[in-house]
N, C-alpha and C positions, 0 to 999 in steps of 0.2 A: 642490136643483137637479137638473133632469133631464138625464141623459146618454144620448145615443142608444146603442143596443146596439153598433154598430160601433166606438164609441170607448171602450167599457167595458174595463177591465183588472182581472183578478183580482189578489188580493194576491200570489199566487205569481208571476204574470207580472211584476208590478212589481219583486218581489225579484230575479228573474233579470236583468231589464234593468239594475237598479241595480248588480248585481254585475259585469256585463260592462262597464258604463260605468267603474266603478272600475278594472277590469282594463285597459281601453283607456287610461285616464289614466296608469296606471303602466307601460304597455308590456309587459304580461304576456299570453301567448297564452291564448285561450279558444276552442279549436278542436276538441277531441275527436279521435276516431280518424280522422276524415276530414279533419283539419285540414292546414295547410301542411307540417307536418313529414313527413307521409306522401308528399306530392308531392316534397319535397326529397329524401327517401330514394330514391324511384323515379327521380328525375333523376340522382342520383349512381350508382345501380346501372346505369341505362341508358347513362350516359356511359362507365362502365367496359366495358360489353358492346358498345357501338356500336349500341344499339337503344333509341330513345327514344319508341317508339310508345305507351307507357303514360303519357306526359306531354304536357300541353298547353302551347303556347308562344305568347306574343305579343311584339311588339317594344315599345319604350318608348312608342310612340304608341297602343298597344292593338290594332294590327293582328295578326291571327293569322299564325303562321309554321309551316309543315309540320315535323314532327319530323325527317324525312329531311334537310331543309335545315340544321337545327341540327347533326345528326350530321356532315354534310359540312363545315360551318364549323369545328366543333371539330377535325376532322382537319387542315384547312388551317391553322388557327391554331397547332396543335401543331407544325407544321413538322418540323424534324429530330428532335423529341422524340416523334413520333407513336407509335413503337414502344417508347419507354422505359417501364418499369414505373411506374404511377401509382396511388397510394393516395388515395382520396377519403373523407372522413368529415365528418359533420355535427357542429358544435360547439354542443351544447345545443339548446334548443327555439327555434323562430322567435319573433320579437317581432311581435305583431299589433296593428295600428291600423286599426280598422274593417274595410275590405275589402282591405287591403294587409298584407303581412308581409315581414320581412327575416330571412333565415337566414344564419348564418356557417358556411362550410365550410372545411376544410383540404385543400389539395392538397400531396401529398408525392411528388416525382419521385425515382426512383433513376436517377442519371446513370451513364455508363460509369465503371467502376472502383469502383462502390459509393458514390460521392458523393451525398449527399442534399440536395435543394433543397425546402424546405417554406415555405408561406406560407398566410395566411388570406384568403378572399375573401367578400364579401357576395353573396347571391343574393336578388333581390327577386321577390316573387310578388304576384299580384292574384287576387281572388275574382270569378269571372264571375257572370252572372245565374243560371246553373244551380247556384250555390254551389260549383262546382269551382274549386280553386286551380290557377293556371297560372303557369309560370315566365316572368318578363320577360327574354327572351333578349337578351344584349348581349355582345360579345367580351371585355369587361373581366372577365367571370366567369372566363375561362381564366387571364388575368393582367391586372393593373390597367392596364398601359401598352399593351395591344393594342387596335387598332381594326380594322375590317373591311379585309381585304387584307393585314394583317400576318401574319408567320410567325415562330415562335420558331426561332432558330438556335443552334448549339452550336459553340464554338471551343475547341480544345484547345491548351494551352500545355505543351510538353514539359518534364518535370522533368530536371534534370541527372543523368546516370547516374553512379553511384558506381563505383569501381574495385575490383579485387582486389589486396590487399596481400600482401607477403611476410612472412616471420617477423619482420623488423625493423620492420614497420609502414609500409614504403615502397611506393608504387604499383608494381606489376609492369607494368601497362599505363600508358603515358604518351605525350604527344605526341612523335612522332619524324618525322624528315625522310623524305619520299617523293618520287619523281619519276614523273609521269604520262607514259608514253611513248605518243605518238600521231602521227597523220599528217594533213597538209593535202592533200586529194585533188588540188587543182589543181597541186601541186608534185611529185607522185609521177610519175616518168617511166617506170618499168617496174614494174608492180604485182607480177608473178610473181617478179621478181628481189628486190624489196623484201621480200616475204613470206618468200622462201627465206632471205635474210640475217638477218631478224629471228628466224626460227625457230632457225637455227643459233646465234645469239647467246644466245637465252633458254635453250637447252639446255646452254650452256657455264657457266651460273651455278652456283656452289657455295655452300651446299648446293643440290642439285637442286630446282627448283620442282616440287612435287607437288600436284595433277596438272599436267602440262605446259600451257603457254599454248596455247590452242586458236586457231589462226589460219585455220581452214577457211572461216569466213564473212567474213574481212576484205576480199577482193576485192569481194564483193557490197555490203558496208557502204560501201566507198569509192565504188562506182558510184552508190549511192542518195543519198549525202550531198551537200550543197551544196559547190561548189568551194572555198570559203574556210572550211569547217567544220573543227573539230578532232575527228577520229575517234580516240577513245581505244583503245589496244591493250591496255595493262596498266599497273598501278600497281606500281612497284618500290620497295623500301626503298632508301635512298640508297646503302648499302654494296653492294647487288646491282647497282644501276645503274652504279656506278663500275667494277665488274668488266668491263662490256661497253661502256662509254661510247665508247672509241676505235673500236669496231666498228660501232656504230649511229649515232653522231653524223653521220658524213659522208653517210648515206643521204638521197637527195633527198626532201624533204617531211616529214622527221621533226621533231617538236616535243617539247620537254621541260619543260613547266611544273612547278614545284615546289609542294609542299604539306606539310602536317603532318597526320598521322593518329594516333589513339590506338592504339598497338601495344605488344606485348610486346618484350623486349629483342632477341629474334631470332624469325624466322618459326616455328621449331620449338619455341620455349621452352614446355615443359610443355603443348603444344598440346591434347592429349586431356584433360588435367586442367582446364585453364582454359576450354576451349571457345572459341567465337568470338562476336563481336557484329556483326550484320549488319542492313542495312535489312530491315524485315519482309518475309518471303516470302509468296507467294500463299497457301500453306497456313496460315500464321500468321493472316492476315486472315480466311480462311474459317473456321478453327476457333475463333477468339476475336475476333469482330467487336466485342465490347464492351470489349475490352482494348487492341487495337492499331489504329492507323490507318496509311495509306500513309506511308512515310518514317520511321516509328518505328524506333528501334534495339532489336533483340531479341537476347537471348542464346540461343545454340544449342549444346547439348552441354556437358559438363563443368560447372564451377562457374558459368559464365555462364548456362547453361540452367537448372541446378538452382535457382539463387538469383536468377533473373531478376527476380522481383517485388520482392525486397529491393533489388537493385542499381539498377533503373530508376526507383524512386521512384513517386510518384503525380502524374500530369499535372494541371495546373491546368485548370479548366473555366470558361468564361464563356458564360452564356446571353444571347443578343442578340436584338434585334428586327429582323427583315428585312422588306422590303416587296416585294410582288409587283407588277411593272409590267404595263402593258397587253399586252405581248407575251409575258407569262409568265415573264420573267426575274426573278430574286430578287436584290435588292441590300440591303446593310446600311443601316440608318438611323443607325447609330452609337450606338444606345441599348443599354446593358447593364442587365440586370435581375437578374443573379446572377453572382457570381464566387467561385471557390475557388482560392486560390493554389497553384501547384505545390509539392510537397514533394520535395526532392532525395532521391535514393537513398542507402542506407546501405552502406558498404563491407563487403566480406567479407575478413577477415584470415586468412591461411593460415600454415602453418609452413614453407612453401617457402623455401629459401635460394638466392639468385640464383647465387652462385658454384658451389654444388654442382649446381644444375640445368644451368648452362652446361656444366659438366664432363661431366655425363651425356649431354646432347645432343651434345656434341662426340665423345664416345666412340662413339655410335651413328651418327654422320653418314655414315660410309662403308659402313654395312651396308645391303644391298639387300633382305635378307629381313626378314620381320616380326620385330620384336625389342622388348625392353623392358629398362629398367634402373631400378630403384627403390632409393632410399637412405633410411635412417631413422637418427635420432640415437639412440645406444645409451642415453644417460642418461635420456631422457624419452619415447622412442618417436615423436618428431616426424618426420613425413615431410619430408625435405629436398629430394628430387628424385623425379620420376617421368617418365622419358623413354620415348617410344614411337617406333618407326621402321617403315619408312624415312621420312625427311623429316618433314614435319608431318602424320603419319598421324592420323586422327581417332579410332581405336579405342584405348581405354585398357587395353591388354593388361597393363600393369604392375599394375593392380588387379583385372581381371576374367577374365583367362585361366584356364582350367580344364584343366590339362595335367599329365601325369606328371612328377615331379621328377627321376627317374633317380637317379644315385648321390649327388646332393646330399642325398638323404634318408638316406644312411648316417650323417649327423650325428645324425638322430633315432634311428635304429636303434642306433647306438653308445651314445648317451646312455641309451636304455632298457635295453640289455644291461648296461652298467656300473652303472647305478642299481640293477638287480636283483641284482647280484653274480654274474651269469653269466660275466663275463670281467673282466679288468683290461687296461690297455694292454700289459702284458708277457706276458699269457697266450699260449701258443703255439697258433695256429690255422692249420691247413693251408690252403694256397691252390693247389688243383689246377687244371689247365686246364679241366676240366669237372666238374660235380657234378649228379647225377640225383636228382630228387625225383618219386616216383610216375610215373616214365616220362618226365618232362620234363627235358630237359638244360639246365642253366644254364652259361654259359661267360663267360670274361673277354674284354675287348676285345683283338682281334688274337690270341686264344687264348693269352695269356701265362699262365705258372704261376710261383709263388714258392716252392712247397714249404712246409716247416714253418717259419713265421716268427711273430714277435710280432704280436699283434692290431693294434698301432699301425702296423706295416708294411702289413698288409692294408688298413687304412684309408687310409694315405697313398698307396698305389698303386692304391686303388679296386678291390679284389679282390671280384668278384661271388660267386664260389664259396664264399669264406669266410663271407660274410654269409648266403648261402642255407643253408649248413650250420648256422649259429647261430640261424636263424629260430625253430625250435621252442622255444628258450629264452625267447622273448618271450611264448609262450602265445597264445591266440586273440585277446585284446584288448590285449596288452601294447604293441604298436606304436602303436595308436590312443591308449592312455593316455599314452604318452610324448609323442606329438604334441600332445595336449591340454595337457600341462604347459608346452609351448613355444608355446601360443597357437593351434595349428591347430584348426579346427572351432569356434572360440570365437565368442562374442557380443562384437563389438568396439564396440558402441554405435553412435552416429550419426557416421560418419566424414565425412559431408558429400557423399560420392559412393558409388555402389555398389562393393562390394569382395567378393571371394570369399575366405573364410577357410580353405578347404581341406576335403577329405574323405579320411580315412585308412582304409585297408582294415582290417576287423575281422571276426573270426569266420569266416574263410575256411578252406578245407582246407589241407593241407600245401603244395601247389603255390602257392596264392595267398599263403600266408604267406611262402614263400621269395621270390616275386616282389615282394611288398610291402616286404620288408626291403631291397631294392635300388632302391626307388622306382618299381616297375612295378606290375602288377596293376591294381586298381581305385583306387589312390591318385591323387588329383589335387590340385593346388595352384595358387596364383597367385604371381607373383614377389613381391608385397607380403607374402603369407603367409610365404614362405620368408625374406624379409629380416627380418620381425618375429621369426621363430623363431631366426634367426641372432643377432639382437640379444639374445634371451633367453639364449642360450648365452654370449654375450660378457659379459652383465650378471650372470647368475646368477638371473634372474627375468624372467618375461614381463610386459611392459607393452604395453597395447593401442596400436597405432599411432594417431596423431592427425594430422589434416590441417587442421582448422578451429580457430582460436582465437576468432574472433568472426564470427557468433553462436556462442556456446558450445553444444556438442552437448546436445540435450535428454536423451539417454540416455547416461550416462557408464558406460563399461565398467570392470569390476573388474580389477586386476592379478592375475597368477597367483601361486601360492605360491613361496616361496623354494626354489630347487632344491638338491639335495644337493651340497655344496661339492666332495666328492671326485669325483663324477661330472662336474660342470661343469669342474673343473680338468683332468680327464683328456681330455675332448673338446676343450677349448681347446688343450691341448698337441698333440693329434693333428692338429688343424686347422692348427696352425703347421707341423707336419712335412709336410703336403701341399705347402706352399710351399717349405720348405727342401730336401726330398728326394723329394717325391712327384709327383703329376700337375699341380701348379701352380707348378713351379719358375721359370716365366717371370716370376713376381712377386717373386723373391728380392731383386732390386736396385731395387725401387721406392723412391723417396726417402721418408723419414719413418719413422713408427713401424712395428714389425713387422706384416706382413700375415698373417692367418689365413684359411683358406678350405677349400672343398671343390668339386671339379669334378663335373659330372654329364653323362651321355649317356643320354637317355631315349627308349626305343622307343615309338612312338605307334601302330603297327599290327602286324600279324603279320609284317612284313618287317623283320628286324633291321638292314637297311641304312638304314631310315628312322628318323632320330633327331633329337630336339631337343637343343640344346646349352645347358648351364647352368654357372653358377659362383655360389656364395654365399660371402660372407666379410665381414671387417671389418678396418679399420685405424683406430687411435686411437678416436674416438667415432662413427665412421660404419660402420654395417652396410649391406650392399647385396646385391642379387641381380641377376644378368644372365641373360636368357633369349633364345634365338634359335630361332625356329620353323624346323624342318627344317634346323637348323644343323650337323648332324654331331656331332663330338665336343666335349665341354666344353673340353678342354685346347687343341684346335685352333682353336675359334671364340670361345667365351665368355671364356676367359682373356685373349686379346689385347684384347678390349673392356674387361675389368676393368682391365687395365694402362693403357689409354688414359685411363680414368676417373680412376684414382688419380694418374697423372702430371699430368693436367690440374688436379686438386685441389691438387697440390703447387706448381704454377706460381704 
């Protein structure tokens, strides 16, 4: 039979055609390098980059669509997720049937907080007359429930914030009664007089509100508010409100709605250690737009700031479909396409003891200078209290101050001297009024002199000249070595907050050695470092202080070596004599177990009149350090604070 040339097929052509027909029947691609997968890859790359000019598009009817239109629609459909990280990948090869193909792609969004939303979508393609593959554009490619005019929206569901726990596992921060003091503008008869009376009342609250309530803009706020509005002035704890209730209740226009807020037991309770929880500040939102939204509660400072991520938990996220109206407004359609449930925060458990912290705060309450009191449990190093003043001051001087320790460091010097066998408590060591080292004169407070007395008396009376004379017995590094055995300059592991472990003078000349022996020179410490060293003397071994129980510190510090019993016992006895017959006698009649301690007056510049006040000591199982910046003498300023602390503990 004759077949015209245009209808003839070679054996190879027939074989290829048959192969492709079989492939089509089983939905397997037969497309080569220029096939649909290349177009799909270009589409995904262009989607990511916002440039789709390398791809051709048609709508489901076959009408061409400009690439720029598709880019714009993708942006609009993405809605509130338009700037969220999006990973796009092709899942295997497209399936081809004649001149159409279907590819599967995976879209993986990274939502705020690291939450992942992933799903697969089909992308349909058609082969044009020029054999080029084009994407059939439709909104469902972005997400299956989207149509033209829809927008993806994101709703955050806040997680419940966990709290900070005390050493007993009880919440430190709990719901407590507060009173919102405010004014109704229409009922205020004399704005100036009202502001004046409120200011005087707020200043009378004890402990003093720091910083004071600022009423400077109150007249302006009253003028601009609606007549029947509630203009809030301040939120007071119930106990603070009751102090001034009789003064402010009669004022015309005052209103006092009650509420409950999550608060610590008192306003100053371990404030610098705990930190605060506040609605997100502008800088929080600006610095971490992916983490916080307006109205979120954010930890600032202290443990609340350091462990904010753990405490606040993970917010729930819901991706919804919104619809754009003719006027451009966007409203929810009620359709949810993805949800992740909020995960509540995890608590942070500390070693803080409420009774000890309250006693420390009460002891500092009347102090107007910057001050700190830190207490640790001797048996295990647990931080029981860390108070900072005045009031609810934000700086954690108890942990981070770097200041000379003054004569409290004679505890370290005495330990080093006795451990080396340079002296015993009964060795006679002269205490003249002055002692000169390389031209520098060292003197005692108020120029006192004791003459030839036992070393224990030099210690109890805090004789500078005796210790300056003994300094060479310690050698160039002896004082630093003694300090290190008591935990100073050590690696304390992860305390949970920043803390300064001290820096002890070493390898200095004769003058520096003499100064260092009395806690001057280049030696600097923190109150926590001195409290931990004091606990080491009381215990006979240094244990690193610990503040966190949960989460457990990642880096656990090693305890120090056992101290020489004869040296420890000698220093313990001498620290008792400080209280019974030395510079700390105001503590002799404190109730409870015997008090041991050492006073300190530390010069902080070249003027001997400028001094910090110190006291370190222990009673029963509590070691503590008191520091008052520019406080004068230890016996005159720090000892009374220590007395208030110990008496409050005994109550």
